[in-house]
VORORO-214176 format. One line per 2 residues: number of its first residue (from 0); their letters; for each residue z, x, y of N, C-alpha, C, CB. Coordinates in steps of 0.2 Angstrom, whole numbers. Each point is the difference from the previous one (the first is absolute). Glycine has a CB too. Example, Ala and Ser with C-alpha at 12.3 -4.5 7.8 and 13.67 -1.06 7.14 Angstrom:
! VORORO-214176
0	as	39:66:-28:0:-4:6:0:4:6:6:-9:-6  -10:7:11:1:4:6:3:-4:5:-10:6:-3 .
END
This chain:
! VORORO-214176
0	mq	-125:-1:79:3:-6:1:5:0:7:0:-2:-13  -2:-3:17:3:0:7:6:-5:-1:-11:3:6 .
2	lp	17:-1:-4:5:-5:1:0:-4:6:7:8:-7  -4:-14:7:0:-5:6:1:3:7:3:-9:-8 .
4	le	2:14:8:2:2:7:-2:7:1:9:-7:0  -14:10:-4:-2:7:1:-3:0:7:-2:1:-13 .
6	gi	3:5:16:-2:1:7:5:-2:5:-12:-1:-4  17:-3:2:5:-2:5:6:5:0:-3:-12:-2 .
8	ri	5:14:8:6:5:0:5:-3:3:-8:10:1  14:-10:-4:6:-3:3:6:6:1:-3:-11:-6 .
10	ld	5:11:12:6:4:2:6:-4:-1:-7:7:8  12:-5:-13:6:-3:-2:6:3:3:-6:-4:-11 .
12	ls	9:1:16:6:3:3:6:-4:-3:-6:3:10  5:-7:-15:6:-4:-3:5:4:-4:-8:-10:1 .
14	rm	14:7:-2:5:3:-5:3:-5:-4:2:8:9  2:-6:-13:4:-5:-5:-5:-3:-5:9:-2:9 .
16	lp	-8:-5:-10:-5:-3:-5:-5:-4:3:10:-1:-7  -9:-4:12:-6:-4:2:-6:3:2:9:-8:4 .
18	gp	-9:12:1:-6:4:2:-4:4:-5:5:0:11  -1:4:-15:-3:4:-5:-3:-4:-6:8:9:3 .
20	yc	-5:-15:-4:-3:-5:-5:-6:-3:2:11:-2:-4  -11:1:11:-7:-3:3:-5:5:-1:6:-7:8 .
22	sm	-5:13:-6:-5:6:0:-2:2:-7:5:4:11  0:-5:-16:-1:1:-7:-6:-4:-2:12:3:-2 .
24	il	-12:-10:4:-5:-5:-2:-6:2:3:8:-9:-1  -8:11:7:-6:2:4:-3:7:-3:4:-6:10 .
26	ad	0:10:-12:-2:7:-3:-3:-2:-7:9:7:6  -6:-11:-10:-3:-2:-6:-7:-3:0:12:-2:-4 .
28	lg	-13:-2:10:-6:-3:1:-6:5:3:6:-11:2  -4:17:-1:-4:5:1:0:3:7:-7:-5:-8 .
30	ae	12:3:12:0:3:7:3:7:0:2:-12:5  -4:16:0:3:6:0:7:-1:4:-11:7:0 .
32	vi	16:-7:-3:7:-1:3:3:7:2:2:-11:-6  -1:13:12:4:6:2:7:-2:2:-11:6:3 .
34	hi	16:-4:-7:7:-2:2:2:6:4:2:-6:-11  1:4:17:2:5:5:8:-1:0:-11:-1:7 .
36	nn	14:7:-9:7:0:-1:3:6:3:-2:-5:-11  8:4:13:5:5:3:4:2:-6:0:-4:12 .
38	pr	-1:10:-15:4:2:-5:8:0:1:-10:7:-4  12:-7:10:7:0:2:3:-7:-1:-2:10:8 .
40	yp	-2:-15:-9:2:-7:0:4:-1:-7:-10:-4:6  17:2:-5:4:1:-6:-2:-5:-6:9:3:8 .
42	ya	-13:-8:-7:-1:-4:-6:-8:1:-2:9:-8:4  -11:14:-3:-7:1:-1:-2:0:-8:-1:6:11 .
44	np	7:-4:-15:-1:0:-7:6:-4:-3:-6:12:0  5:-19:0:5:-4:-3:1:1:-7:-2:-8:9 .
46	pp	8:6:-12:1:0:-7:-3:-6:-3:11:7:1  -11:-7:-8:2:5:-5:-5:6:0:5:-9:-7 .
48	fy	-3:14:3:-4:6:0:-3:2:-7:6:4:10  -11:-1:-10:-2:4:-6:3:7:1:-11:-7:-3 .
50	qk	14:10:-2:3:7:1:-1:4:-6:9:-5:8  -11:11:-7:-1:5:-5:2:7:3:-10:-7:-5 .
52	gr	16:9:3:2:6:3:2:-1:7:-7:7:-8  4:-2:12:1:-1:7:-5:-4:4:6:11:0 .
54	yr	-11:-13:-4:-5:-4:3:2:-8:0:-9:9:-4  8:-12:10:2:-7:0:-5:-4:4:12:3:-1 .
56	es	-14:-9:-1:-5:-4:3:2:-7:0:-9:8:-3  8:-12:8:2:-7:0:-5:-4:-4:4:2:11 .
58	af	0:-5:-16:-4:-5:-5:-3:-6:4:7:4:-9  -3:-6:14:-2:-5:5:-7:1:3:13:-3:2 .
60	ns	-13:9:1:-6:3:4:-6:0:-5:8:6:8  -6:-4:-14:-6:1:-5:-4:-7:-1:7:9:-6 .
62	il	-4:-14:8:-4:-7:-1:-3:-1:7:8:-4:-9  -3:4:14:-3:-2:7:-5:5:3:11:-6:2 .
64	mr	-10:12:-3:-5:5:3:-6:2:-3:11:4:5  -12:-7:-11:-6:2:-4:-6:-1:4:6:-3:-11 .
66	nk	-12:6:9:-6:-1:4:0:2:7:-3:-9:-8  8:12:11:1:1:7:0:8:1:6:-11:2 .
68	ks	-8:13:4:1:6:3:6:1:4:-12:2:0  15:4:1:6:0:4:0:6:5:6:-5:-9 .
70	is	-5:4:15:1:5:5:6:-1:4:-12:0:2  15:6:-1:7:0:4:-2:2:7:7:4:-10 .
72	ln	-4:-9:14:-1:1:8:6:-2:3:-12:-3:-1  15:7:6:6:-2:4:-3:-3:6:7:9:-5 .
74	lk	-7:-16:5:-3:-3:6:4:0:6:-6:-7:-8  12:10:8:4:1:6:-3:6:4:10:-5:-6 .
76	ke	-14:9:3:-3:5:3:-7:-1:3:7:8:-7  -8:-7:13:-6:-1:4:-7:2:-4:7:0:11 .
78	ra	-6:6:-14:-6:3:-3:-2:-4:-7:3:11:5  3:-14:-8:-1:-4:-6:-4:-6:2:11:5:-6 .
80	kq	-9:-8:11:-3:-6:3:-7:1:1:11:-4:5  -13:10:-2:-7:1:1:-4:0:-7:3:7:11 .
82	if	0:-4:-16:-3:0:-6:-1:-7:-3:5:12:-2  0:-16:3:0:-7:-2:-5:-4:3:12:1:-2 .
84	ye	-13:1:9:-5:-4:4:-7:2:-3:7:0:10  -8:6:-12:-7:3:-3:-1:-4:-6:2:11:5 .
86	lv	3:-13:-9:-1:-4:-6:-1:-7:1:8:8:-6  -5:-10:11:-1:-7:2:-8:-1:2:12:-1:4 .
88	kk	-15:6:-1:-7:-1:2:-5:-1:-6:3:7:10  0:-5:-16:-4:0:-6:2:-5:-5:-3:12:2 .
90	sd	8:-17:0:3:-4:-4:-1:-8:1:9:9:-1  -8:-13:-4:-1:-7:1:6:-4:1:-10:1:-7 .
92	vi	16:1:4:6:-4:0:6:4:1:-5:-8:-8  10:6:12:6:3:1:5:-5:-3:-3:7:10 .
94	le	8:-5:-15:5:-4:-2:7:3:1:-8:-4:-9  12:0:12:7:3:2:5:-5:-1:-5:8:9 .
96	tf	11:-5:-10:6:-5:-1:6:2:4:-4:-2:-11  3:5:17:5:2:5:3:-7:3:-5:11:2 .
98	rp	11:-10:0:3:-6:4:-4:-1:6:12:2:-4  -13:-8:6:-4:-1:6:2:4:6:-2:-12:-4 .
100	kv	-4:15:8:1:4:6:1:7:-2:4:-10:6  -2:12:-12:0:7:-2:-6:4:1:9:-3:-8 .
102	tn	-15:-1:6:-6:4:1:-2:1:7:-4:-6:-11  6:1:15:-1:1:7:3:7:3:-1:-13:2 .
104	kl	7:14:-4:4:6:2:-4:6:-3:11:-6:0  -14:6:-6:-3:6:-3:-7:0:2:7:-1:-10 .
106	ki	-10:-4:14:-7:0:3:-5:0:-6:4:6:10  -2:-10:-15:-4:-2:-6:-1:-7:-1:3:11:-5 .
108	dy	-2:-15:11:-1:-7:0:-7:-2:0:11:-1:5  -12:-6:-6:-7:-2:-1:-4:1:7:4:-9:-8 .
110	dt	0:7:14:-4:1:6:-2:7:1:7:-9:5  -3:14:-7:-2:7:1:-6:2:-5:12:2:4 .
112	ls	-11:-4:-10:-5:2:-5:-7:-4:1:10:3:-8  -9:-9:10:-7:-4:1:-4:3:6:6:-10:-5 .
114	ki	-3:14:9:-4:3:5:-3:6:-2:8:-4:8  -6:7:-14:-3:6:-3:-5:-3:-5:11:7:1 .
116	nd	-10:-12:-4:-5:-3:-5:1:-8:0:1:10:-7  -6:-13:11:1:-7:1:-2:-4:-6:-3:2:12 .
118	si	1:1:-17:-1:-4:-6:6:1:-5:-13:2:1  18:1:1:6:1:-5:3:-7:-1:2:12:4 .
120	ly	0:-13:-10:4:-6:-2:7:3:-1:-9:-6:-6  14:3:9:7:3:1:5:-6:-3:-3:8:10 .
122	cs	6:-6:-16:4:-5:-3:8:2:0:-10:-3:-7  14:-1:11:7:1:0:3:-4:-5:0:3:12 .
124	lt	4:-1:-17:3:-4:-5:8:2:1:-10:1:-8  13:-7:11:7:1:1:4:-6:-3:-3:6:11 .
126	gy	10:-5:-10:4:-6:-3:-1:-6:4:8:8:-3  -7:-8:9:0:-7:4:-6:0:5:12:0:-1 .
128	gq	-17:4:1:-6:0:4:1:3:7:-3:-10:-6  -2:9:10:0:4:7:3:-4:5:-10:6:-4 .
130	ng	13:-12:3:3:-4:5:5:-5:-3:-11:0:7  15:-3:-3:5:-4:-2:7:3:1:-8:-5:-8 .
132	py	13:1:7:7:3:1:3:5:-5:2:-11:5  -6:11:-11:2:5:-5:-4:6:0:4:-9:-7 .
134	eq	-8:10:12:-5:5:0:3:7:-1:-7:-7:8  12:9:-5:3:6:0:6:1:-5:-3:1:12 .
136	ia	4:-6:-16:6:0:-5:-3:3:-6:5:-10:5  -1:15:-8:-1:3:-6:1:-5:-6:4:11:4 .
138	gh	-8:-10:-9:0:-5:-6:-3:3:-6:-1:-9:8  3:6:-14:-3:2:-7:-1:-6:-3:6:10:-1 .
140	dm	-9:-10:-5:-3:-5:-4:5:-6:0:-7:8:-7  13:-6:5:6:-5:-1:0:-5:6:6:8:-7 .
142	ny	-6:-5:13:0:-4:6:-5:-5:1:6:10:5  -12:-7:-6:-6:-5:1:0:-5:-5:-7:10:4 .
144	vg	8:-9:-11:0:-6:-5:6:-4:1:-6:7:-8  11:-5:11:6:-4:2:-2:-4:6:8:8:-4 .
146	lc	-11:-6:9:-1:-3:6:-5:-6:-1:3:10:6  -8:-8:-10:-6:-5:-1:1:-6:-4:-7:9:2 .
148	gi	13:-9:-6:2:-5:-5:-1:1:-7:-4:-7:9  1:13:-11:-1:1:-7:7:1:-4:-11:6:3 .
150	ln	15:-2:0:7:1:-3:4:-6:-1:0:11:5  -1:-16:0:3:-6:-1:-2:-4:-6:1:0:12 .
152	ln	-7:1:-14:-3:-3:-6:2:4:-7:-9:-5:7  10:12:-6:1:4:-5:7:1:-2:-10:6:4 .
154	ke	13:-12:-7:7:0:-2:0:-5:-6:4:4:12  1:-3:-16:2:-4:-6:3:-7:3:1:10:-8 .
156	re	-2:-15:4:3:-6:2:4:-3:-6:-9:-2:9  14:-1:-8:4:-4:-5:-1:-7:2:8:10:-3 .
158	is	-11:-14:-2:-1:-7:2:6:-4:-3:-12:1:0  15:-5:4:6:-4:-2:0:-7:3:7:11:-2 .
160	gr	-10:-16:-2:0:-7:3:-5:0:6:12:-2:-3  -10:0:9:-4:-1:6:0:7:4:2:-13:0 .
162	dq	3:17:-1:1:6:4:-3:6:-3:10:-5:5  -13:9:-1:-2:7:-3:4:5:3:-12:-4:-1 .
164	te	16:7:-3:5:6:2:-5:6:1:11:-5:-5  -11:7:11:-5:6:1:4:7:0:-7:-7:7 .
166	kk	4:11:-11:3:7:0:-3:4:5:2:-1:-13  0:7:14:-3:5:5:-7:2:-2:12:4:4 .
168	pi	-16:-2:1:-7:2:-2:1:7:-4:-5:-6:11  0:6:-15:-1:6:-5:-4:5:4:1:-7:-11 .
170	vp	1:14:11:-4:5:3:-6:1:-5:10:6:5  -16:-6:-2:-6:1:-4:-1:7:-2:-5:-9:7 .
172	gi	2:10:-13:-1:7:-2:-6:3:2:6:-4:-10  -10:0:14:-6:3:3:0:-1:8:-7:-2:-11 .
174	qa	3:6:14:-1:0:8:-5:-5:2:4:12:1  -3:-19:-2:-5:-5:1:-3:1:7:6:-8:-8 .
176	ad	-2:9:13:-3:0:7:-4:6:1:10:-7:4  -7:13:-6:-4:6:1:-7:0:-3:11:6:-1 .
178	ig	-11:-8:-6:-6:-1:-3:-5:-6:3:6:5:-11  -2:-10:13:-4:-6:3:-3:2:6:8:-8:-5 .
180	ga	-4:12:9:-3:3:7:-6:4:-1:11:-1:5  -10:6:-10:-5:4:-2:-7:-3:-2:9:8:-4 .
182	lv	-8:-13:0:-6:-4:-2:-3:-4:6:5:-1:-12  -1:-2:16:-3:-3:6:-4:5:4:9:-9:0 .
184	at	-5:15:1:-3:5:4:-7:2:-3:11:4:4  -11:-3:-10:-7:2:-3:-5:-5:1:6:6:-9 .
186	ig	-4:-13:8:-5:-5:1:-2:0:8:5:-7:-9  -1:8:13:-1:1:7:-5:5:2:11:-5:2 .
188	il	-10:11:-5:-4:6:1:-7:-1:-3:10:7:0  -10:-10:-6:-7:-1:-3:-4:-5:5:5:2:-12 .
190	ga	-1:-8:14:-4:-4:4:-2:3:7:7:-9:-6  -3:13:8:-2:3:7:-6:5:-1:12:-1:4 .
192	ii	-12:4:-10:-6:5:-1:-6:-4:-1:7:8:-6  -7:-14:3:-6:-4:-1:-2:-3:7:3:-3:-11 .
194	er	2:1:15:-2:-3:7:-3:5:4:10:-8:-1  -7:14:1:-2:6:4:-7:2:-1:11:4:1 .
196	nn	-13:-4:-8:-6:2:-2:-6:-5:1:6:6:-9  -3:-12:10:-5:-6:2:-1:-1:8:3:-5:-11 .
198	ha	2:9:14:0:0:8:-6:4:3:13:-3:0  -16:1:4:-6:3:3:2:7:3:-6:-11:3 .
200	qk	12:11:0:2:6:3:5:4:-4:-1:-5:11  2:3:-17:5:3:-5:7:1:3:-10:6:-5 .
202	kg	12:-11:9:7:1:3:5:-1:-4:-5:-5:10  10:9:-9:6:0:-4:5:-5:2:-1:12:-3 .
204	qy	7:-13:0:5:-4:3:7:2:-3:-8:-9:1  13:5:2:7:2:-2:2:-6:-5:3:6:11 .
206	id	1:-4:-17:2:-4:-5:8:0:0:-11:2:-7  14:-7:8:7:-1:0:3:-3:-6:0:0:13 .
208	is	3:3:-18:2:-3:-6:8:1:0:-11:2:-6  14:-8:5:8:0:-1:1:-2:-7:2:-3:12 .
210	ml	3:7:-15:2:-2:-7:4:-6:0:1:12:-2  2:-14:7:4:-7:0:-6:-5:0:10:5:6 .
212	ds	-15:-4:-1:-5:-5:0:-4:-1:-7:-2:3:12  1:3:-15:-3:0:-7:4:-4:-5:-5:11:3 .
214	vf	11:-10:-4:4:-4:-5:1:-7:2:5:11:-4  -4:-12:10:0:-7:3:-6:-4:-2:7:4:10 .
216	sf	-13:-1:-10:-6:-3:-2:-1:-1:-7:-5:5:10  10:-2:-14:-1:0:-8:4:-6:-2:-1:12:-1 .
218	mp	3:-17:5:4:-6:-2:-4:-7:1:10:8:2  -16:-9:-5:-3:-6:2:3:-6:-3:-10:6:0 .
220	ma	14:-5:-6:3:-6:-3:6:-2:5:-3:4:-12  7:1:13:6:-1:5:-2:-3:6:6:9:-5 .
222	aa	-12:-6:8:-2:-3:6:-3:-7:0:-3:12:3  0:-14:-8:-3:-6:-1:6:-6:-1:-10:5:-6 .
224	in	15:-3:3:6:-4:-1:3:-1:7:2:3:-12  -1:2:15:3:0:7:-4:-4:5:6:11:-3 .
226	fs	-12:-9:3:-4:-3:5:-2:-8:-1:-5:11:2  6:-13:-8:-2:-7:-2:7:-5:0:-10:5:-6 .
228	kd	16:-2:7:6:-4:-1:0:-6:5:6:11:-4  -9:-10:10:1:-6:4:-6:-5:0:7:8:7 .
230	ln	-12:-6:-11:-6:-5:-1:-1:-2:-7:-5:6:10  10:-7:-14:-1:-2:-7:4:-7:-2:-1:13:-2 .
232	dg	2:-17:7:3:-7:-2:6:1:-4:-12:-5:1  16:10:0:6:0:-3:0:3:-7:3:-9:6 .
234	iq	-9:11:-9:0:3:-6:3:7:0:-11:-6:-3  15:8:-2:3:6:0:-4:5:-3:11:-5:0 .
236	ne	-14:10:3:-4:5:-3:5:6:-1:-10:-3:6  8:7:-11:5:5:-3:-4:6:-2:8:-9:-4 .
238	ni	-5:15:6:-3:6:-2:2:2:-8:0:4:12  -4:-4:-16:1:0:-7:0:8:-3:-5:-12:-2 .
240	lh	4:16:7:-2:7:-2:6:5:0:-11:-2:5  17:-1:-5:6:4:1:6:-2:-5:-3:2:12 .
242	gs	1:-4:-18:4:-1:-6:4:-6:0:1:12:0  -2:-17:4:4:-6:0:-3:-5:-4:3:2:12 .
244	vp	-9:-1:-16:-2:-5:-4:-1:3:-7:-6:-6:9  7:2:-15:0:3:-6:-7:3:-3:9:-8:-2 .
246	yy	-14:6:5:-7:2:-2:-2:6:3:-3:-12:-2  6:14:7:-2:7:4:7:4:0:-10:-6:7 .
248	si	11:9:-12:7:4:0:0:5:-5:6:-10:4  0:13:-5:1:6:-4:5:-2:-5:-3:8:9 .
250	yk	2:-6:-16:5:-2:-5:1:6:-4:-4:-11:0  11:12:-2:2:5:-5:-2:-2:-7:9:4:8 .
252	tk	-10:1:-12:-2:-1:-7:6:3:-4:-12:1:2  11:-2:-9:6:2:-4:2:7:0:-4:-9:-7 .
254	dn	-1:14:8:1:7:1:2:2:7:-8:2:-10  10:-6:14:2:2:7:-6:2:4:11:3:-4 .
256	ky	-17:-5:2:-6:1:5:-2:-6:3:-4:9:-8  -1:-9:12:-2:-6:4:-7:-1:0:9:3:8 .
258	ls	-10:-10:-7:-7:-2:0:-1:-4:7:-1:-1:-13  -5:2:16:-2:-4:6:-4:-6:-2:0:11:7 .
260	ig	2:-17:-4:-4:-6:-2:-3:-2:6:9:-3:-9  -15:1:9:-4:-2:6:-4:-7:-2:-1:12:4 .
262	ai	4:-16:-7:-3:-6:-3:0:-6:6:3:3:-12  -7:-1:17:0:-5:6:-5:-6:-2:2:10:8 .
264	el	-8:-9:-10:-4:-5:-2:3:-4:-6:-10:6:5  9:-13:-6:2:-4:-5:-2:3:-7:0:-10:8 .
266	kf	-6:12:-8:-3:2:-7:4:6:-2:-12:-4:2  14:9:2:4:5:-2:7:-1:-2:-7:7:8 .
268	wh	10:-12:-4:6:-3:-2:0:-3:-7:3:-2:12  -8:-2:-13:0:-3:-7:-1:5:-6:-5:-10:6 .
270	dl	1:16:-4:0:5:-5:7:4:-1:-13:1:2  16:-1:4:7:4:-1:5:-4:-4:-2:4:12 .
272	ck	2:-11:-11:4:-4:-4:-2:0:-7:2:-7:9  -9:7:-11:-2:1:-7:2:6:-3:-10:-6:3 .
274	gl	10:12:1:2:6:-3:8:0:-1:-10:6:6  13:-9:-2:8:-1:-1:2:-5:-5:1:4:12 .
276	nr	-6:-8:-15:1:-5:-4:4:-5:3:-1:7:-10  0:-9:17:4:-5:3:-4:-5:4:8:9:2 .
278	dd	-12:-13:-6:-4:-5:2:4:-5:5:-8:1:-10  14:-1:9:4:-5:4:1:2:7:6:-2:-10 .
280	lk	-8:8:12:0:2:6:-7:0:4:9:8:-3  -14:-10:0:-7:-1:2:0:-4:7:-5:2:-12 .
282	nk	9:-7:12:-1:-4:6:6:1:5:-5:-8:-7  8:14:6:6:2:5:-2:6:4:8:-5:-8 .
284	qt	-14:6:10:-2:6:4:3:-1:7:-10:2:-8  8:-7:11:1:-1:7:6:-5:1:-12:3:3 .
286	lk	18:-1:-4:5:-4:1:4:1:7:2:0:-13  2:-5:15:3:1:6:6:5:-1:-2:-12:3 .
288	ie	4:15:2:4:6:0:6:-1:-4:-4:2:11  7:-8:-11:6:-2:-3:-1:0:-8:5:-6:10 .
290	er	-11:5:-12:-2:-1:-7:-2:7:-3:-3:-12:2  2:17:2:-3:6:-3:5:4:-4:-8:0:10 .
292	ey	14:-1:-9:5:4:-3:0:0:-7:7:-2:9  -9:-4:-12:0:-1:-7:-6:3:-3:5:-11:2 .
294	vf	-11:11:2:-6:4:-3:1:7:0:-7:-9:4  10:12:2:1:7:0:5:2:-6:-1:-1:13 .
296	ae	6:-3:-14:5:2:-5:-4:0:-7:10:-5:7  -14:0:-8:-4:-1:-7:-4:6:-1:1:-12:1 .
298	lk	-5:14:5:-5:6:-1:4:6:-1:-8:-6:8  14:7:-4:4:6:-1:2:1:-8:4:-1:13 .
300	ke	-2:-5:-15:3:0:-7:-6:2:-5:9:-9:3  -15:6:-2:-6:1:-5:-2:7:0:-3:-12:2 .
302	fl	2:15:4:-2:7:1:5:5:-3:-6:-3:10  12:1:-11:5:5:-3:0:0:-7:7:-2:10 .
304	kk	-11:-2:-13:-1:-1:-8:-4:5:-3:2:-12:1  -7:16:3:-4:5:-2:0:6:4:-7:-9:-5 .
306	tq	4:14:3:-1:6:4:-6:0:4:6:7:-9  -6:-3:14:-6:0:4:-7:1:-4:7:5:10 .
308	se	-7:-1:-14:-6:1:-4:-2:-6:-4:2:13:0  3:-16:-3:-1:-6:-4:-3:-6:4:10:4:-8 .
310	wl	-7:-4:14:-3:-6:4:-7:2:3:12:-2:4  -13:8:-3:-7:2:2:-5:-2:-6:4:9:8 .
312	ev	-2:-8:-14:-4:-1:-6:-1:-8:0:4:10:-6  1:-14:7:0:-7:0:-5:-2:5:11:-1:-3 .
314	fk	-11:4:9:-4:-3:6:-7:4:0:10:-3:6  -11:7:-10:-7:4:0:-6:-5:-1:6:10:-5 .
316	al	-5:-15:2:-6:-5:-1:1:-6:4:-1:4:-12  6:-4:17:1:-6:4:-1:2:8:8:-5:-9 .
318	da	-11:0:13:-1:1:7:6:-2:3:-12:-1:0  18:5:1:6:-2:3:2:5:6:3:-5:-11 .
320	cv	-7:10:12:2:4:6:7:3:-2:-7:-6:8  8:10:-14:6:3:-2:-2:7:0:5:-10:-6 .
322	mp	-1:15:9:-1:7:0:7:3:0:-11:-1:6  11:7:-9:6:4:0:1:4:7:-1:2:-13 .
324	ik	8:-1:14:1:3:6:2:8:-2:5:-11:6  -9:15:-3:0:7:-3:3:5:6:-10:-3:-8 .
326	sf	12:9:6:1:5:5:-7:3:1:12:3:-4  -12:2:10:-6:3:1:-3:4:-5:4:0:12 .
328	sk	1:4:-16:-2:4:-5:-3:-3:-6:9:8:4  -6:-14:-5:-3:-5:-6:-7:-3:3:12:-2:-5 .
330	ac	-12:1:11:-6:-3:3:-6:5:-1:6:-7:8  -5:13:-8:-5:6:0:-3:0:-8:6:7:9 .
332	ed	-2:-10:-13:-2:0:-7:-3:-7:-2:9:8:-3  -9:-13:7:-2:-6:-1:-8:0:-1:9:-5:7 .
334	pq	-11:2:-13:-7:0:-1:-5:-2:5:3:-2:-12  -1:-3:16:-4:-2:6:-1:5:5:4:-12:-2 .
336	ii	2:16:4:0:5:5:-5:6:-3:12:-3:4  -11:4:-10:-4:5:-4:-8:-1:0:10:3:-7 .
338	ar	-11:-10:6:-7:-2:0:-3:0:6:2:-7:-9  2:6:15:-3:1:6:0:7:3:4:-12:2 .
340	km	-2:17:-6:0:7:2:4:1:7:-11:1:-6  17:-5:6:4:1:6:5:6:1:-1:-13:0 .
342	vv	1:16:-6:4:7:0:-5:5:-2:11:-5:-2  -12:10:6:-5:6:-2:4:6:1:-10:-6:4 .
344	sl	7:11:-7:3:7:0:-4:5:4:5:-2:-11  -2:6:15:-3:5:4:2:7:-2:0:-8:10 .
346	dh	-4:12:-10:1:7:-2:3:4:6:-9:0:-8  16:1:8:3:4:6:0:7:-2:7:-10:3 .
348	pk	-8:15:2:0:7:-1:7:3:-2:-9:0:8  14:-4:-6:7:3:-2:3:-4:-6:1:3:12 .
350	fg	-2:-10:-12:4:-4:-5:-4:-2:-6:7:-4:10  -14:5:-10:-4:-2:-5:-2:-7:1:6:7:-8 .
352	yl	-7:-11:3:-2:-7:1:6:-5:2:-9:2:-8  8:-5:14:5:-4:3:-3:-8:1:5:10:6 .
354	pn	-1:-15:-8:-3:-7:1:0:-2:7:5:-2:-11  -9:-2:12:-1:-3:7:-3:-7:0:-2:11:4 .
356	is	4:-15:1:-3:-7:0:-7:0:2:12:-5:2  -16:2:-5:-7:0:2:-1:-6:5:-4:5:-11 .
358	sp	-2:-5:14:-2:-5:5:-1:-7:-4:-5:8:8  8:-14:-5:-1:-6:-3:-7:-3:1:12:-2:1 .
360	ik	-16:5:4:-6:-2:2:-5:2:-6:3:0:13  -6:-4:-16:-5:2:-6:-7:-2:2:9:-2:-8 .
362	ys	-13:7:11:-7:-1:2:-4:1:-7:2:3:12  -8:-7:-12:-4:1:-6:-5:6:1:1:-12:-3 .
364	rt	-3:13:9:-5:5:1:3:7:3:-9:-10:2  14:9:2:3:6:4:7:0:-2:-8:0:9 .
366	pl	10:2:-15:7:0:-2:4:5:4:-3:-4:-12  9:2:13:5:4:4:3:5:-5:2:-9:9 .
368	si	0:15:-7:4:4:-4:5:5:5:-10:0:-9  14:3:5:4:5:4:-4:7:0:12:-6:-3 .
370	rs	-15:7:8:-4:6:0:3:7:2:-9:-8:4  15:7:-1:4:6:1:7:-1:0:-10:5:7 .
372	pa	14:-1:-9:8:-1:0:2:1:7:1:4:-12  6:-6:13:3:0:6:0:7:3:7:-10:-3 .
374	pk	-9:12:9:0:7:2:8:1:2:-12:0:4  13:7:-3:6:2:3:-1:-1:7:3:9:-9 .
376	ig	3:-9:13:-1:-1:7:-3:6:3:11:-7:0  -16:5:4:-4:5:4:-5:4:-5:10:1:7 .
378	hh	-11:-4:-13:-5:4:-4:-7:1:2:7:-5:-9  -9:0:13:-7:0:3:0:3:7:-4:-9:-8 .
380	tk	9:11:11:0:2:7:-5:5:2:12:-2:0  -13:7:-4:-4:5:2:-8:-2:-1:9:9:-3 .
382	ei	-10:-13:-2:-6:-3:-2:-3:-4:6:3:0:-12  2:-5:14:-2:-4:6:-1:3:6:6:-9:-6 .
384	lk	-2:14:8:0:4:6:-7:4:0:13:0:1  -15:2:-6:-6:4:-1:-6:-5:2:5:8:-8 .
386	ql	-5:-14:5:-5:-5:1:0:-2:8:2:-5:-11  3:6:14:0:-1:8:-1:7:4:8:-9:-2 .
388	ny	-11:14:-2:-2:6:2:5:5:4:-10:-6:2  16:5:-5:6:5:2:-1:6:-5:8:-10:4 .
390	se	-7:16:-1:0:6:-3:6:1:-4:-8:5:9  7:0:-14:6:3:-4:6:2:5:-8:3:-10 .
392	ee	6:1:15:5:2:5:3:-5:4:-7:10:1  4:-15:1:3:-6:3:5:-4:-4:-11:-1:7 .
394	ir	8:0:-14:5:-3:-5:6:4:-1:-10:-5:-5  10:11:5:6:5:-1:4:-1:6:-6:8:-7 .
396	ef	3:-9:13:4:0:6:4:-7:0:-8:8:6  4:-13:-8:3:-7:0:6:0:-5:-11:-5:2 .
398	kk	11:8:-7:5:0:-5:6:4:3:-8:0:-10  7:6:13:5:4:4:4:-4:5:-7:10:-2 .
400	kg	3:-15:6:3:-3:5:3:-7:-2:-8:6:7  8:-8:-14:2:-6:-2:-4:-6:1:11:5:2 .
402	ii	-17:-4:0:-5:-5:2:-2:-4:-7:-4:6:11  3:-2:-16:-1:-2:-7:5:2:-5:-12:0:3 .
END
């Protein structure tokens, strides 16, 4: 059985979350991903850890580095660069997450590598992209989601008459921009592979992905409202996706748990009112801002009458878009997650069976799997160097000189 990207080799120079998440998807799809790492990099093994006696391994890496190979190369040394260039000759994709122009200093930039292999696809995944006033500014996920407008929407609101008293934005529990950038980079790489393979000369190209661009593009509702505000004959459009309307919100239950309500369509709202035994609210879904306080208060009062599980039993037979809010550990036990086989176990040589997140891509003919656990840093260094026809003696010398 051949996987979709079998025969594609990717050299992964990335660190932290975004790049490794991108190359994890590509590795799951069957690409040979060689992660090139400097073992002296202080964040090479991020927490949390699996630990057994003196043996410790990053639990984070166990997910991100699965299905990959690892080689340790100190690219600040000229001889290591020569080894890297040899790998470039036999590869399809370069993925890197350095700050712009760092690769130029290291002489591993696209212009340099495309002269070695003109069919190479080179993807740079950075915070702000390769141009613009923020190009050289350091950033993390919080900065990107704050800048693009997501954090401004991600906050609680207290509705009181005509005024909305805004609270400060809530820190998200996930790295939306990191993962979003990784997904966009994956799509960009896959599209470039298809284009190159359809190109008569098999020419490669450069792919510039910004995490800020990625999450900015994830806001079509906010964009549509903003872009249409001057062309709507005075009609007040509103973004309903951030808790300011009763039918798309979160409610506490009797046992101090929470339910998510997504009854946007009228038929779902009618079933919600039916489950709450509040037919008097059926015609009060889309009220003006000043009238919503009453509906919010009534829904809050109703949901506090039963426990989360009791409400789920009530709504089991109704189409009302009502679901429980769970922790990640509880989500792992959810029957839908189990049915979709989203948590799988891998046999680890030191820790026994360890859980892992499986790929969300479900192919019928070429199913994806975790074919190999995350390697230790440099685990495949000797194997890869031998494939490049370096001798045992040369490999020992490389290690002695700190090249590998």
